[in-house]
N, C-alpha and C positions, 0 to 999 in steps of 0.2 A: 535211253541210256539208264543203267541202274547202278547205284553204289550203296555198298553196306559197310555201316560203320559199328564197331564193337568196343565197348568201354563203358567209363563211368558217365552216365548221363545226368545232366542236371534239369530238373523241373521245379516248380514252386511248390510241389508237394514233397519234394525231397530228391536226394541223389541216390542212384542206383546203379548196379552193372547190369547192362544190356545191350540190346542191338538196335540200330535204326536201319530201315530200308527206304531208300529214296528211289522212286521210279518217274521217269518223266519230268524230273524236277521237283516232285511233289513227296512229303514223306507219306509212304503207304503203310508202314507198320512199324510199331515200337512195340518191343518185347523185353520182358526181364530175362537175363540170362542170355544163352545163344539162341540165335534165328538161323536155322538151318534152311537157308535158300542160296541160289546162285545169283550172282551179281556181276556186272560188266567190271566192277572195280570194288575192291575190298580194301579197308583201312581197319587196323586193329591195334587199339590202344589198350588191350587188356594186359595188365601185369605190370601198368605203368601207373602206379598210385596217385602221381601227382599231375596225370592228364585227366582232363574233365571236358566233356562236350557240352557246349553252351549254344543257346540260340544265337545266331549270326548277327555281329556287332554292326552297328547304324552309325555313320558320323554325319549328322545334318549340317554342318558347316564346314566347308573345304573351298579352296579356291585352287582349280586346277589349270587356270591360266589359259594355255593353248593360242590358236590363233596367232594375233600380232605379238603375244607374249610368250610364245612357246620355247624362248631360251630361258626362262624361268621353270617352267613345267609344261606338260601338255596330258591329255587324258590317257595315253598309254602309260609314261612315266608315273603319273599320279596315281593311277589305280594300280599300278604295281606296288607302289608305296603302301597302298590300302590293303592289297593283299598282304602284303609283308607284315602289317600291323595287326592282321586280324579281322579287317572290316569288310563285310560282304556287300554292303550298300554307302554309298556316299552321296552327297548333295551338293552340287556345284553353285558358287554364287555368281550373280550377274556382272560384276565388275570387271569383265575382262574387256580385251580391246579388240575389236569394238564391243560396246557394252551389249548386252543381251537384254534389250527393251523395245525390239521391233519383233513382229511375227517372223519375219525373214532371219534375222540373227538368232532367234529362239530356234527356229527349223535348222539353220546351218550348225548350232552348236550340238543339237539333237543328232544330227548326221554324223558329225565328227565324232561325238561321243560312242555311237554305236558301232563305227568303224574300228575305235582304238581301245575301250574299255576292257580291262581285265575283270571287274567287278560290276554289279549293278549299279545304277544311278539315278538320282533326281536332279531336277533343274530348277532354278529359282528366275523368276522374271523380275527385271527392275522396272522403275517408274519411267514411262514413255514420254517424248515429247509432245506426241498425238494422242488425242482421244480415240481416235481410229485404230490405234494399235492395241487396244484393250480388246481383243478379239476371241473367238473361241478357241482358237489354236493354243493360246495361253493355258486354258483350263485342260487341253487335250495333253500338253507336253511339260507342263511345270507342275511342282507341287507346292508351290507358293509364291508369294510377292515379297521382294526384299526392298527395304525402306532404310536408305542411311539419311538419319534424320538431319545431318549437317547438310548434305547435298540436296536433300529432296523434300524436306518438311520446313527447315528454318532458312528458307532460300526464296526465289523467284518461282520455283517450280512447285510451290505449295500446293496451288491449285489442281495440279495433275496428280499428286500425291494423293489428294482427297478424291479425285476420280479413281485411282488405284484403289482406295481404300473401298469405295462404293461397289467398285469392280468385284472386289475379293469378297465382301459380303454376300453379294447376289451369286456368285459362282462357289461359295463355300471353299474359298481358299485361304488357308492360313497366311497371316501376315507377320514376317520376320523383321525385327527392327534392332538396327544398330543404334542404341540409344545414348546420344551425347547431345548437348545444346550448347553451342559456340557462344552464347551470352556470358557463359560461366568458365570459359577459357581465360587463362591468365598469361601475359606476355612475361616472357623471361629471357635470359641471354641464350638459353639452349631451345628456344623455340616457344610455341604455345604449350601451356601447361593445361592437359585435360582433367579438370577437378573431378572429385567424386559428387560435387554439386551439380556438374553438368551432366552426368548420367542420372542422377535422381530426378532432376528436371525433366528431362527428356522422356524417363520412363513414365512420370506422371503425365506428359503430354500425349504420349503415344496411347496410355491407358483412357485418357478423356477421349481421344479420337476413337478407339475401340467403342467406347460407350455410346457414342454419338451415332457411328456408321454402323455398327453390329457386326463387324469382323473378328475372327478368331485371332487374336494377339499372341505373339510369342517373342519374348526378349532374348536376345542372344548375347553370350558372353558377359553375364554379370559379372563385374569387377569389385564392387565396393560394398562396404557397409550402409552406406547412405542408399545407394541404389536397391540394394537388397532390402532394406527396410520399406521403401516406397513401393516397390515391386509386391512384397507381402501384403502391404496395406490395400493395394488394389486386388491381389489374387483372391481374397476372400470374398469379393464382391463381384468381381469380373470373371473369374474362372481363367485367368490367362496363365501362359506358362513360360518357363525360361529354361536356358541352359548357361552353363559355365565352362571353363577350360582349365586343363592342369595347371596352367602357368598363375592363373589366379587364386589358387588355393595351395600351391607349392613354393612360389618365389615370391620375394618380395622386392621392392623398389632399389633395395640396397645392392642388389646383383647388377644393376645397370653399371655402377662405378666400375666394375672390372670386366663386364662384358661389353659394354657400351652399346654399339649399334646391334649387335647380334641379340640383345635382349629388349629392343624396341618394338613396341607393338600398340595397337588401337584396339580398345581403351589401353592405358599403361598399365604397367605393373604398380601396384598399389602398397601401403604400410602393413605392418604385423597386424594391427586390429582388422583389418580389412580381410587379410588372408585367413585368420582364425575365422572370422565370420561366413566366409563363402564356404571353408571347408565344413563347418557345422552345418550349414544350411544343406551341403550334398549329403552330409550323414544323416540327417533328419527328414529328407525328402521335401524341404521347403524349395529347392532348385529341382527341376524335374528331369533334367537330360544333363550329360557331357558332351562336348564336342572338342574337336582339336584346333578349328580355325586355321588348319593348315594353309599357310600363306608363303609359299615359297619366293625366294629372290636370289638372284646371283649374288655371290660373294662380294664382288664389286660394289654392289648397291647396299650392302650392309657395312663394309669395312672403309667407312668414311666419318668425317665429323658427324656426332650425334643428331645435330639437327639435319643435316641433310640424308640420314640413313633412311630406307623405307622401312615401313612398319610390318611387323610380322615376320614369322619363322614356321618352317615345315613342323607338323605335329602328328601326321598320320602313322609314323613309325615309333613313337615314343608314348603315345597315350595310353595304350592298353598297359604296357609294363609298369607305366608310373602309378597306374591304378591298382594293377595286381600286387604291388609293392604295399601299397596301403592297405590291401587285403590282408596280405601275409603279416603285417604289422597290427591288424585288428583294428585299424582305424576306419575301414568300411566293411561292410557285409558284402559277401559275395552275392547273395540275392538282390541287395541295392545295386550293385555294380550292373547286373543283368538289366534292371529296370532302367537304370539311367542310360545305359549304352545300346539297349535292343528294345524292350517292350514299350517304354516311354516314347521314343522317337517313331516308333510305328504308328503309336496311336495319335501322336500330336500331328503327324504329317500324313495320316490316313494311308499308310502302306499296307495293303492289303496281305492277309496271310502270313505275317511274318511277326517275330518278337517272342516267339515260344517254341518248345519243341513239342508238337502235338501232330497227330496224323491228320493229314489234309492241309498242313500249313505247307509252304515253300520250302525247299531243302536247302536253306541259308543255314550254316553251321559254323561255329567258330571253336576249335579245340585249342585248348590252353595247357600249358605246363606250369602249374601252380610253383613249383619248386626250383625253375630254372634260372640261376643267378648269372648275370652277364653285365655287361658295361654299355651303356648307350654310346655308340660310336658314329658319328654323322657322316664321315668320310664312306661308310659303308652304306649308306642310305640308298633305296631305290630311287627316290625323289632325285631331281636334278638338284636340289638345294642342299648342299652338304655341310649345313651348321644348325646348331640348337643350343639354346641356352642350358639344356640338359645334358650337353655333352661331356663324356666321363663319368657321369653318374652310375654308381652300382644299383640295379634293380633286380628285383626277384619276380620272375614269372614272365611269360611270353607267349603269343601265338606261335603252335606249330602246325596248324591245318586251317585253311579258309577254304569252305565248300560253299559254291554258289550254284544255286539250283541243282544241286546233287553233283555238281563238277568239281574235283579239287582244283584249285588255281593256286594253293601254295602249300607246301609240305616241307616241313623242317628247314624253314627258311629259303627254300628254292621255289622259284615262281615257275609252274608247270602249266598254266593254263593257256588258252588261245587269245591271241589279241583279237579284240571284237567279241568275245564271249558275252561282255557286260550288256545289258538291256535297260532301258528306261524303266523304272518302277511303275511308271502309268500303264505299262504293258501287261502288269500283272492280273489286271482284269478286275 
């Protein structure tokens, strides 16, 4: 199959009007101006000055549920949401039910994803209960190991976490850490308060472990000034990386009063000083990537007393419009957005031949309309989870086309791809 795109093309050397030919899933030709070739599919964005062709976006932290939690989300609906939101690759976390922490469960999830996914995917592996489950199949199918510090490190399973660290170091797999130390949680009438000290302490412990075991460490969903400062202290000597999510630099804890369970998330929303610090770290490149932490739940699981509400909310269909709005307001540079959501995630998780528009790269592209004004409407999400703390917000900019290995899977908000088109990024070669 061949696809020809025409329009304004983003590269780190500048934006130009040109053409991109994708053949057999690979970018075979990039030309300035019009490229006069025949293709099976042609997408023409010329004459649309607000449209821009970007490298395909990557979300390295999503929860697509499926299996016994498919009432919340599954790989079909979740990757439809990804395509709608402009994401060509997503990476699924292992805290599904059953957990993805045995070779058989990893193989089963990979099989389900291959059958259902609309976009390409990576999989994470959780800390197993048996050392024998740290096998070659993990390296073959997973892009990294996920550590939940509360459950895996500050617990009776700590020894297995250490074995996972050693395995990751030996197999050159990144370790993604949800950094919270429960020793710093504080009791309250609405449940445990997950303090900023809890995040900072866990980041320090994770970095110390990375120093001792030699694995590549990535701190996910950084949320606080104290956590950020601890991360930066280690980043300079360890070379660790991090990501954050839009809710940690666009929302404060004050919204919980009105939104209640809808805004509940782990780590929790923070104060104004934290929000300002995280946004500035995103703007200045101290934080390496942006993820959504797409965590869908049924409405009835959120519309209960705050202490009983489950943590998390969907983000695949809101993240890009929120970020493009920052670009429109000159709070974020377009080139930094591309690094945060495409180039850097590809490097951190060693996803080959993506992250830039270049000949020889895989034909994953996200086309955005920088001037498209619209409102975030959770009731129209592709995700099964029809709620968001950003619901009703006016935004500027959205994805208008998602191209995965040369095949359009979303055009102008309509999902047009084939169920099962997505493949494991470990197949990229």
